Structures are given as structure tokens and as C-alpha cells.
C-alpha positions in Angstrom: 0.0 0.0 0.0 1.3 3.5 -0.9 1.4 5.5 2.3 3.8 8.5 1.7 3.4 10.2 5.1 3.6 7.0 7.1 6.7 6.0 5.2 8.2 9.5 5.7 7.9 9.0 9.5 9.4 5.6 9.4 6.2 4.0 10.8 5.8 0.4 9.9 2.4 -1.4 10.0 3.6 -4.8 11.2 0.2 -6.5 11.3 -3.4 -5.6 10.4 -6.2 -8.2 10.4 -9.6 -8.9 11.8 -10.1 -5.4 13.3 -6.7 -5.3 15.0 -3.3 -3.8 14.1 0.2 -3.4 15.4 2.5 -0.6 14.2 6.0 0.3 15.2 8.5 3.1 14.9 12.1 3.3 15.8 12.7 6.8 17.2 15.1 9.0 15.2 16.2 12.6 15.6 13.4 13.9 13.3 10.8 12.6 15.8 12.1 14.8 18.7 10.8 18.1 19.9 12.8 21.0 21.3 12.6 19.4 24.8 14.4 16.3 23.7 11.3 14.0 23.8 9.3 12.5 20.9 6.9 15.1 19.6 3.3 14.4 20.5 2.3 14.6 16.8 4.4 11.5 16.1 2.6 9.5 18.8 -0.7 10.8 17.5 0.2 9.7 14.0 0.9 6.2 15.4 -2.6 6.1 17.0 -4.4 7.5 14.0 -2.6 5.2 11.5 -2.9 2.2 13.8 -6.7 2.6 14.2 -7.1 3.2 10.5 -5.2 0.1 9.7 -7.3 -2.0 12.1 -10.5 -0.7 10.6 -9.2 -1.0 7.0 -8.6 -4.7 7.6 -12.3 -5.2 8.0 -13.5 -3.3 4.9 -14.7 -4.6 1.6 -12.6 -3.6 -1.4 -15.2 -1.0 -2.5 -15.0 0.8 0.8 -12.6 3.3 2.4 -12.4 5.0 5.8 -11.4 8.4 7.2 -11.0 9.8 10.7 -13.9 11.8 12.0 -12.3 12.6 15.4 -9.5 11.2 17.5 -8.1 11.9 20.9 -5.0 10.9 22.7 -4.0 10.9 26.4 -0.2 11.1 27.0 1.0 9.5 30.2 4.8 9.6 30.0 7.3 11.3 27.7 9.1 9.1 25.2 12.9 9.8 24.9 13.8 7.1 22.5 13.7 3.4 21.6 11.1 1.4 19.7 7.5 2.5 20.0 4.7 0.1 19.4 1.0 0.9 18.9 -1.7 -1.7 19.1 -5.2 -0.9 18.0 -8.5 -2.6 18.1 -12.0 -2.1 16.5 -14.5 -1.7 19.4 -17.7 -1.1 17.5 -18.8 -0.8 13.9 -22.1 0.1 12.3 -22.7 0.5 8.5 -21.1 4.0 8.3 -19.3 4.6 11.7 -16.6 2.8 13.6 -15.0 3.3 17.0 -11.5 2.1 17.8 -9.0 2.2 20.7 -5.2 2.2 20.6 -2.4 2.1 23.1 1.2 3.1 22.7 3.9 1.1 24.5 7.7 1.7 24.9 9.6 -1.3 26.3 6.3 -2.8 27.4 5.1 0.3 29.3 1.9 2.1 28.3 2.9 5.7 27.5 -0.3 6.9 25.8 -3.9 5.7 24.8 -6.1 6.9 22.0 -9.7 6.7 20.9 -11.1 7.4 17.5 -14.3 7.6 15.5 -14.1 6.8 11.8 -16.4 7.2 8.8 -16.8 4.2 6.5 -17.9 5.0 2.9 -18.0 3.7 -0.6 -15.0 4.7 -2.7 -15.7 6.9 -5.7 -15.2 5.1 -9.0 -12.2 6.3 -11.1 -14.4 8.2 -13.6 -16.8 9.8 -11.1 -16.7 13.6 -10.6 
């Protein structure tokens, strides 16, 4: 799958199936903020991407999804290492899905996220 932003961050979707996903990121200098910790937007990108991957794994080929809203709670600063994000589909109706995610560093939960996503039919290539 072509994911330019995800690839730019160095984020890897290790697994996505049956409404669950696992993503990982090895912290690099570009991920740090001016205080010497991983920027919150990097962790948010892990949560949003992980939840999207979990939901996408349940979709029919003619459907797509997009984030309606997402929130994250940060518990501890991340100074380096390998970050893992696990996400799970909690509820899905025809057009709306709710997901949860947690971010771990060395087995310790450093953040949790929750998101609501829209599920919709993709436009056909010739549609305006």
C-alpha cells in the first residue's frame, strides 16, 4: 500500500487483520521536539494510523475509511527506543466505527487513544 506520510515518518504497519493492528516506529532525531522527547504529533500519527489500519482490515474492497475525530492521552514522555502501537476495533455500524489504541515503549503504556471513523463507498475512477 502506498502511504507516503507513514513512510516518511518511518512508521511500519507490522500487522493488520480482523479489526486489530500493530504498528512500530524506531525513534530518530526527526521525531524529537525541542525538549528532547518524541513530539506528540508522532505519537498521534501512530494512534491514527494504527486505528485506520485496524478498521481498513475489515473493509470490503469498494469501501474506504477516514478519521472523524480522534483523541489521545499522553501519560509519559518518550525519549527514544522502539515505539509500538496496538489498535482494536471496538464497535462498527454501517457508516461509523469506534476504535481504541495504546502506545507502548519497552512494554510500558505511555499513551492511549480513541477514534471515530467514517466508512464510505469509494468513488469510481471516472466519477466527478
